C-alpha positions in Angstrom: 0.0 0.0 0.0 1.2 3.6 -0.7 0.0 6.4 1.5 0.1 10.1 0.4 -0.1 12.6 3.3 -0.3 16.3 2.6 -0.1 18.7 5.6 -1.8 22.0 4.8 -2.4 25.1 6.9 -6.1 24.2 7.5 -6.5 20.5 6.7 -4.3 17.4 6.4 -5.2 15.2 3.5 -4.7 11.4 3.1 -4.9 9.0 0.1 -4.3 5.3 0.6 -3.7 3.3 -2.6 -3.3 -0.3 -3.4 -3.7 -2.2 -6.7 -7.5 -2.5 -6.3 -8.9 0.5 -4.5 -8.1 3.9 -3.1 -9.4 5.6 0.1 -9.3 9.3 0.9 -9.5 11.1 4.2 -9.2 14.6 5.6 -8.8 16.0 9.1 -8.2 19.5 10.5 -4.5 20.4 10.8 -2.9 21.1 14.2 -0.6 24.0 13.7 1.1 23.6 17.1 2.1 20.0 16.3 1.4 18.9 12.7 2.2 15.3 13.6 -0.8 15.2 15.9 -3.2 15.6 12.9 -1.2 13.0 10.9 -1.5 10.5 13.7 -5.2 11.1 14.1 -5.9 10.7 10.4 -3.8 7.5 10.2 -5.5 6.0 13.1 -8.9 6.6 11.4 -7.8 5.6 7.9 -5.6 2.6 8.8 -6.7 1.2 12.2 -4.9 -2.1 11.2 -1.6 -0.3 11.3 1.0 0.6 8.6 2.9 -2.7 8.2 4.2 -3.1 4.7 3.0 0.4 3.6 5.1 3.2 2.0 4.3 6.7 3.2 5.1 9.7 1.0 4.7 12.9 3.0 4.4 16.5 1.9 5.1 18.7 4.9 5.0 22.4 5.6 7.2 22.1 8.7 10.2 23.7 6.9 8.1 26.3 5.1 6.4 27.4 8.3 9.7 27.6 10.2 11.1 29.9 7.5 8.0 32.1 7.2 7.7 32.5 11.0 11.5 32.8 11.4 11.5 30.0 13.9 14.3 27.9 12.4 17.6 26.9 13.9 20.3 29.2 15.2 22.8 29.1 12.4 26.5 30.2 12.3 27.9 30.8 8.8 31.5 30.0 8.0 32.7 31.7 4.8 36.0 32.9 3.2 37.3 36.0 5.0 36.3 39.1 3.2 33.0 37.7 2.0 31.1 37.8 5.2 28.5 40.3 3.9 27.5 38.4 0.7 24.2 37.2 2.3 23.2 40.7 3.4 24.2 42.5 0.2 22.3 40.1 -2.0 21.4 41.2 -5.5 20.6 44.7 -6.7 17.3 43.5 -8.2 14.2 44.2 -6.1 10.5 43.5 -6.4 9.4 47.1 -6.0 11.6 49.0 -8.4 10.2 52.5 -7.7 9.6 52.2 -4.0 11.3 54.9 -2.0 11.2 52.7 1.1 11.7 49.1 0.0 11.4 46.5 2.7 14.0 43.8 2.9 13.0 40.4 4.3 14.1 39.8 7.9 17.5 38.1 7.9 17.9 34.5 8.8 20.9 35.3 11.1 22.6 38.4 12.4 25.9 39.6 11.0 27.7 38.6 14.2 27.0 35.0 13.5 29.1 35.0 10.4 32.7 34.0 10.8 35.4 34.7 8.2 37.8 31.7 7.5 41.3 32.6 6.5 41.7 30.5 3.3 41.4 31.3 -0.4 41.3 29.4 -3.6 41.3 30.9 -7.1 38.6 30.1 -9.7 41.1 27.7 -11.3 41.7 25.8 -8.1 45.0 27.4 -7.2 45.5 27.6 -3.5 46.2 31.3 -2.7 45.9 30.9 1.1 46.0 27.3 2.5 43.5 26.3 5.2 45.8 25.4 8.1 45.0 23.1 11.1 45.5 26.1 13.3 42.9 28.1 11.4 40.4 25.2 11.6 40.9 25.0 15.4 40.4 28.8 15.7 37.2 28.7 13.7 36.0 25.7 15.7 36.5 27.5 19.1 34.8 30.7 17.8 31.9 28.7 16.4 31.4 26.9 19.7 31.3 30.2 21.6 28.3 31.3 19.4 26.3 28.2 20.5 24.9 27.3 17.1 22.2 24.7 16.4 23.5 24.3 12.8 26.6 25.3 10.9 26.6 26.5 7.2 29.9 26.4 5.3 30.2 28.3 2.0 33.8 29.0 0.9 34.8 30.8 -2.3 34.8 28.6 -5.4 33.9 25.5 -3.4 31.4 24.6 -6.1 34.3 23.4 -8.2 37.0 22.9 -5.5 35.4 21.5 -2.3 38.6 20.4 -0.6 38.7 23.2 1.9 35.0 22.8 2.8 35.6 19.1 3.4 38.7 19.8 5.5 36.7 22.2 7.6 33.8 19.7 7.9 36.2 17.0 9.3 37.5 19.4 11.9 33.9 20.2 13.1 32.4 16.7 12.7 32.8 15.7 16.4 30.7 18.7 17.6 27.5 16.8 16.8 26.0 19.9 15.1 24.2 19.5 11.8 26.5 20.7 9.1 25.6 22.1 5.6 28.3 22.4 3.0 27.6 24.5 -0.1 29.5 22.0 -2.2 26.9 19.4 -1.3 23.8 21.6 -1.1 24.3 23.6 -4.3 27.6 23.0 -6.1 27.0 25.9 -8.6 28.5 29.3 -9.2 27.0 32.6 -8.0 28.1 33.4 -4.4 24.8 34.9 -3.2 22.6 32.1 -4.4 24.9 29.4 -3.1 25.3 31.1 0.3 21.6 31.7 0.6 20.7 28.1 -0.3 23.3 26.7 2.2 22.2 29.0 5.1 18.5 28.1 4.3 19.3 24.4 4.4 21.1 24.8 7.7 18.3 26.9 9.1 15.6 24.3 8.2 17.3 21.0 8.6 17.3 20.8 12.5 13.5 21.6 12.4 12.9 18.8 10.0 15.2 16.5 12.0 13.1 17.1 15.2 9.9 16.5 13.3 11.2 13.2 11.8 12.5 12.1 15.2 9.0 12.6 16.6 7.6 10.6 13.7 10.1 7.8 14.3 9.1 7.6 18.0 5.3 7.5 17.1 5.5 5.4 14.0 8.7 3.2 14.3 9.6 1.1 11.3 7.4 2.9 8.8 8.9 3.3 5.4 8.8 7.1 5.1 9.6 9.3 2.2 9.4 13.1 1.9 8.1 14.9 -1.1 10.7 16.9 -3.0 10.0 20.4 -4.2 10.8 19.1 -7.7 7.9 16.7 -7.8 9.4 13.4 -6.8 10.3 12.1 -3.3 13.4 11.4 -1.2 13.9 8.7 1.5 13.6 10.3 4.9 17.1 9.3 5.8 18.4 11.5 3.0 15.8 14.2 3.2 16.7 14.8 6.9 19.9 16.4 5.7 18.3 18.5 3.0 15.5 20.5 4.6 15.8 23.0 1.8 14.4 20.5 -0.7 11.0 20.2 1.2 10.0 23.9 1.1 7.4 23.4 -1.7 6.7 19.7 -1.1 2.9 19.9 -0.7 2.1 22.2 -3.7 4.6 20.2 -5.9 2.5 17.0 -5.2 -0.7 18.8 -6.4 0.8 20.0 -9.7 2.3 16.5 -10.3 -1.0 14.8 -9.5 -3.0 17.2 -11.8 -0.5 16.6 -14.6 -0.8 12.8 -14.4 -4.6 12.9 -14.3 -5.0 15.5 -17.1 -2.5 13.8 -19.4 -4.5 10.5 -19.1 -7.5 12.5 -20.5 -5.5 13.9 -23.4 -5.1 17.3 -21.8 -1.5 18.5 -22.3 -1.8 22.3 -21.7 -2.9 23.1 -18.2 -3.3 26.0 -15.8 -3.5 24.4 -12.3 -5.4 26.0 -9.4 -4.9 24.5 -6.0 -7.1 26.5 -3.5 -6.9 25.2 0.0 -7.8 26.8 3.3 -4.7 29.0 3.7 -3.4 29.8 0.2 -3.8 29.2 -3.5 -1.0 27.7 -5.6 -1.0 28.1 -9.4 1.2 26.7 -12.2 1.3 26.6 -16.0 2.0 23.2 -17.7 2.7 23.5 -21.4 3.3 19.9 -22.5 5.6 19.1 -19.6 6.0 19.9 -15.9 7.4 23.4 -15.4 10.7 23.7 -13.5 12.7 26.6 -12.4 16.1 27.2 -10.7 15.2 30.8 -9.9 12.5 30.4 -7.2 12.8 33.1 -4.6 11.1 32.8 -1.2 10.8 36.2 0.6 14.0 37.4 -1.0 16.1 34.2 -0.6 16.7 32.1 -3.7 16.4 28.4 -3.2 18.8 27.6 -6.0 17.5 24.0 -6.4 15.5 22.9 -9.4 11.9 23.0 -8.2 8.4 23.0 -9.8 7.5 26.5 -10.9 4.6 27.3 -8.6 3.2 30.7 -7.7 1.5 31.1 -4.4 -0.9 33.8 -3.1 -2.5 34.2 0.3 -6.1 33.5 -0.8 -7.8 30.4 0.6 -11.0 29.4 2.2 -9.8 30.5 5.6 -8.4 33.9 4.4 -9.6 36.7 6.7 -11.5 39.7 5.5 -10.9 43.1 7.1 -11.3 46.8 6.6 -8.0 48.6 6.2 -7.1 52.1 7.5 -8.3 53.6 4.2 -11.7 52.0 4.4 -11.0 49.4 1.7 -11.9 45.7 1.9 -8.9 43.4 2.2 -8.9 39.6 2.0 -5.8 37.6 3.2 -3.0 36.8 3.3 -3.8 36.3 7.0 -5.7 33.1 7.6 -7.9 31.7 10.3 -6.3 28.3 9.8 -7.9 25.3 11.4 -8.0 26.8 14.9 -9.9 29.0 15.5 -10.9 28.6 11.8 -13.7 30.5 10.1 -16.5 31.9 12.2 -18.8 29.1 11.0 -16.6 26.6 12.8 -17.9 28.0 16.1 -14.5 29.0 17.6 -13.4 32.2 15.7 -15.0 35.5 15.1 -13.2 36.7 12.0 -14.9 36.6 8.6 -13.4 34.3 6.0 -14.0 33.4 2.4 -15.7 30.2 3.6 -18.1 32.2 5.8 -19.0 34.3 2.7 -19.6 31.3 0.6 -21.8 29.7 3.3 -23.8 32.9 3.7 -24.4 33.0 -0.1 -25.9 29.5 0.1 -23.1 27.8 -1.8 -22.0 25.3 0.8 -23.8 22.3 2.3 -23.7 22.8 6.1 -24.8 19.2 6.8 -22.2 17.7 4.5 -19.1 19.7 5.4 -16.0 17.4 5.7 -18.1 14.4 4.9 -20.6 15.4 7.6 -17.9 15.2 10.4 -17.4 19.0 10.8 -20.6 20.8 11.8 -20.7 24.4 10.6 -22.9 27.2 12.0 -24.7 29.3 9.4 -25.9 31.7 12.1 -22.3 32.4 13.4 -21.2 33.2 9.8 -24.1 35.6 9.3 -23.4 37.4 12.6 -19.7 37.8 11.8 -20.6 39.2 8.4 -23.1 41.7 9.9 -20.4 42.9 12.3 -17.9 43.5 9.6 -20.5 45.0 7.2 -21.5 47.8 9.6 -18.3 49.9 9.2 -18.6 49.6 5.4 -22.2 50.7 5.5 -23.4 47.8 3.3 -25.7 44.8 3.8 -24.0 41.5 4.7 -25.0 40.1 1.3 -23.1 42.8 -0.6 -20.0 42.3 1.7 -20.0 38.6 1.1 -20.1 39.1 -2.7 -17.3 41.6 -2.3 -15.1 39.2 -0.3 -15.5 36.6 -3.1 -14.6 39.2 -5.8 -11.5 40.3 -3.9 -10.3 36.7 -3.4 -11.0 36.0 -7.1 -8.9 39.1 -8.1 -5.9 37.7 -6.2 -6.2 34.3 -7.8 -6.8 35.8 -11.3 -3.7 37.9 -11.0 -1.7 34.8 -10.0 -3.0 32.9 -13.0 -2.1 35.8 -15.3 1.3 36.0 -13.7 2.2 32.4 -14.8 0.5 32.8 -18.2 0.1 36.2 -19.7 3.2 37.7 -18.1 5.2 34.8 -19.6 3.8 35.1 -23.1 1.1 32.4 -22.9 -2.5 32.9 -23.7 -4.7 31.4 -21.0 -7.4 30.7 -23.5 -5.2 28.0 -24.9 -5.2 26.1 -21.7 -7.5 23.9 -19.6 -8.0 25.2 -16.0 -7.5 22.2 -13.6 -9.1 23.0 -10.3 -8.5 21.2 -7.0 -8.2 21.8 -3.3 -11.1 22.0 -1.0 -12.1 25.5 -1.8 -11.4 26.0 -5.5 -14.5 24.5 -7.0 -16.6 27.5 -5.8 -14.4 30.0 -7.6 -13.2 28.2 -10.7 -16.0 29.2 -13.1 -15.7 32.9 -12.2 -11.9 32.7 -12.7 -12.4 31.0 -16.1 -14.8 33.8 -17.1 -12.4 36.4 -15.9 -9.5 35.0 -18.1 -11.8 33.9 -20.9 -10.8 30.3 -20.4 -13.1 27.8 -22.2 -12.3 24.5 -20.6 -12.3 23.4 -16.9 -11.3 20.0 -15.4 -12.7 19.2 -11.9 -10.9 15.9 -10.9 -12.7 13.3 -8.9 -11.8 13.8 -5.2 -10.4 17.2 -6.0 -10.2 18.1 -2.3 -7.3 15.7 -1.7 -5.5 15.8 -5.1 -2.2 17.0 -3.6 -2.2 13.9 -1.4 -3.0 11.8 -4.4 -0.1 13.3 -6.3 2.2 12.2 -3.4 0.8 8.7 -3.5 1.5 8.5 -7.2 4.9 10.0 -7.1 8.2 8.2 -8.0 11.6 8.5 -6.3 13.6 11.4 -7.7 17.2 12.4 -7.3 18.8 15.6 -8.7 22.5 16.3 -9.3 24.2 19.3 -10.7 27.7 20.5 -11.5 29.3 23.7 -12.8 30.8 23.6 -16.4 31.8 27.1 -17.6 32.4 25.8 -21.1 32.6 28.3 -24.0 34.4 28.8 -27.3 35.9 25.6 -28.9 35.4 23.7 -25.6 31.6 24.0 -25.9 30.9 20.9 -27.9 28.3 18.2 -27.7 31.1 15.7 -27.0 32.3 17.6 -24.0 28.7 18.0 -22.7 28.0 14.4 -23.2 31.2 13.4 -21.3 30.3 15.7 -18.4 26.8 14.1 -18.3 28.3 10.6 -18.3 30.6 11.5 -15.4 27.7 13.1 -13.4 25.4 10.1 -14.1 28.1 7.7 -12.8 28.2 9.7 -9.6 24.5 9.7 -9.3 24.1 6.0 -9.8 26.8 5.4 -7.1 24.8 7.5 -4.7 21.7 5.6 -5.6 23.5 2.3 -5.0 24.5 3.5 -1.6 20.8 3.9 -0.8 20.1 0.3 -1.9 18.8 1.3 -5.3 21.5 -0.3 -7.5 20.0 -1.4 -10.9 16.7 0.4 -10.2 14.7 1.6 -13.2 15.4 5.3 -13.4 14.8 7.7 -16.3 17.7 10.2 -16.6 16.7 13.6 -17.9 19.5 16.2 -18.5 19.4 19.9 -19.0 22.1 22.5 -19.5 22.1 26.1 -18.4 23.3 28.4 -21.2 23.9 32.1 -21.8 25.4 34.4 -24.3 29.1 35.0 -23.3 29.2 38.0 -21.1 25.7 37.8 -19.7 25.0 36.9 -16.1 21.6 35.2 -16.4 21.1 31.8 -18.0 18.3 29.7 -19.7 17.9 26.0 -19.2 17.4 23.8 -22.3 17.2 20.0 -22.7 20.5 18.3 -22.9 21.0 17.1 -26.5 23.1 17.6 -29.6 20.8 20.5 -30.7 21.4 22.5 -27.5 22.4 25.6 -29.5 19.2 25.6 -31.6 17.2 25.0 -28.4 18.7 27.9 -26.6 18.2 30.3 -29.6 14.5 29.2 -29.9 14.0 29.6 -26.1 15.6 33.0 -26.1 13.5 34.2 -29.0 10.3 33.0 -27.4 11.0 34.7 -24.1 12.5 38.0 -25.3 11.4 38.3 -28.9 14.9 38.2 -30.4 18.1 36.1 -30.5 21.6 36.3 -31.9 22.4 33.2 -33.9 26.1 33.9 -34.4 26.9 35.1 -30.9 29.2 32.9 -28.7 27.5 30.8 -26.0 28.6 29.6 -22.6 27.5 26.5 -20.8 27.3 27.4 -17.1 25.9 24.3 -15.4 24.7 20.8 -16.1 21.8 19.1 -14.2 20.7 15.5 -14.3 17.3 14.3 -12.9 16.9 10.6 -12.0 13.2 9.8 -12.0 11.7 6.5 -11.0 8.4 5.3 -12.7 5.1 6.1 -11.1 4.0 3.6 -8.5 0.6 2.9 -10.1 0.2 2.7 -13.9 -3.5 3.0 -13.6 -5.4 4.8 -10.9 -7.8 2.7 -8.9 -11.2 4.2 -8.0 -11.2 6.5 -5.0 -13.8 6.4 -2.2 -14.0 8.2 1.1 -12.8 6.2 4.1 -15.9 7.4 5.9 -18.7 8.2 3.4 -20.4 11.5 4.2 -24.0 12.0 5.1 -26.2 11.5 2.1 -28.1 14.6 1.5 -31.7 14.1 0.2 -31.6 14.6 -3.4 -31.3 15.5 -6.1 -32.8 18.8 -4.9 -32.7 22.6 -5.2 -31.1 25.3 -3.1 -31.4 29.1 -2.9 -28.0 30.4 -4.0 -26.8 34.0 -4.6 -24.9 34.0 -7.9 -21.9 36.2 -8.6 -24.0 39.0 -10.1 -26.0 39.2 -6.9 -29.1 37.4 -8.3 -30.7 35.0 -5.9 -31.9 31.9 -7.6 -33.2 28.5 -6.7 -30.8 26.1 -8.5 -30.5 22.3 -8.6 -27.8 20.5 -6.7 -26.3 17.0 -7.1 -24.1 14.7 -5.0 -20.9 14.1 -6.9 -20.9 10.3 -6.4 -24.4 10.1 -8.0 -23.1 11.5 -11.3 -22.8 8.6 -13.7 -19.9 8.3 -16.3 -21.0 9.9 -19.6 -23.7 12.0 -17.9 -24.1 15.6 -19.1 -24.5 18.5 -16.7 -25.6 22.1 -17.2 -25.3 25.2 -15.0 -26.4 26.7 -12.8 -25.7 23.7 -10.7 -24.2 23.0 -7.2 -22.3 19.8 -6.9 -21.4 18.6 -3.4 -18.9 15.9 -2.3 -17.1 15.0 0.9 -14.1 17.4 0.7 -15.1 20.0 -1.9 -18.1 21.8 -3.4 -18.4 23.0 -7.0 -20.5 25.9 -8.3 -21.2 25.6 -12.0 -22.4 28.9 -13.5 -25.1 29.2 -16.1 -22.9 29.5 -19.2 -21.1 26.2 -18.5 -22.0 22.7 -19.5 -20.1 19.5 -18.9 -19.8 15.8 -19.0 -18.6 13.1 -16.5 -15.6 11.1 -17.8 -15.3 7.3 -17.3 -13.0 8.0 -14.3 -15.5 10.3 -12.6 -13.8 13.6 -13.5 -15.9 16.5 -14.7 -15.0 18.3 -17.9 -16.7 21.7 -18.3 -16.9 23.9 -21.3 -18.0 27.5 -21.6 
């Protein structure tokens, strides 16, 4: 059996798959201790225990530690004279014309950066040797700073790691987690390499504590952690690479949506994953989108990750009146506790409260009937917030939905229109517990004609985890140009890197495993600083020129190129070739139906519209809006101009 577990800010999702069937489950998250919700869900879903099961886990433990600045106390060791690299950063900034730009809070103060007296040139020449006396001096000074983790980033260690390894041996007996830049990100660019190494050191002890608790509670379970690049890593390896788990949950959702859509012949997708706390969007144009330029609050990750854009708009996003009297929605979220006002514990108005007030949710069927919601509490909260605006609660509720939709529409435009793609050429794939109530309005906003609502959309990210294959990524710096930049030299470098990768896999007991190896090379015009990644192949020059022309509208075909870095991705096959049918572990209360409900539509018109229970829709059946479709972990509002059909697998394809 394979279990996918996705920990979100509001709910924790579970999918259990075997060859014959799949079961889905969802429980409220526990922000103070995420493992408590995991244990509760596992006890309900698998009362017989987890013997023989594989667990693929997408966790937000590292992400939350970074966002709340609650990671480890890190001491950075770097070449003397380069102690300020992390604080200087790059001259690029998000708000180009802001007179008072805000820098993200630092991960460590300047006094926790130690200069190491050593120096190597770019060609490997030792300009200043690293002596045993210097190692001992650095060791004593580091101990005085009482670090919980150490980050080591020496100049040119991406190509010449000997000094970093020497320093690591001198610090090994301290028993402190150690992150070396030559292992975390062996690539040029000092700021990016330093930032990635410090981030890894900052997050790794947090992940180690979480996994230690997991081992105490669930000893012997075969555990894997979702990689931000879409595959997963064994926990014993991921525990040293906290940086790789920053986008683990959203990556599972995009990968899962891609697998399902591709099986239906849909190759060009815009994915919309709206949960309780945030919304993640991505554009898939024939293949999963990857980037090495992902920046999290000013800090580049450096690793090759799925290209996902996140906004603070979810079902639990809080609405408020700002100092200027305008309506704001998010990014603050009510989370699972206290949650929306309708949960009976909080008083803040959320997107979920607005949807419930507008008649678009089934109170008796929320979370499969296991989470009672209070319509009266939602109405009272809306009335309180509406008074300062001087509008009726109904108008405020519609306004909250419009503001949340605006955030999500901008996010979808950012990954499509701003990158030269026309969203009308794509199918909008909607999942997450809250997305189905917004997707038709978003499609109308962006003039998208087709929508895919997957079966069990509320737990699709967990399904993506359960379907994932093992993944390993390796990289090396090349700096090849002129006569040296040939396909033969690139091929030789790829063979050497692949040999190293297979040796690492063999050390993990995966010798001879069936891995697909995908290569890409980072290229640029000689003299530029930025690069473009293209597939590794004999036509790498033509691929770069075509990519450059697509992105920037021009290219120089006779200008000299430089290959900066080489990356190889080892990807194991998916666990299940065909997806078994998915059913809730605890089927929700059956609402009497089919029936009709009074719903306030986006234009403010109140209408009595039909509703259906998702499981009652038969394969091949046609549907027509306006229509409300309920299921255990999601609700879908189909607007009047949309029609659709149910696929053989239970997915719903809509057309406008």
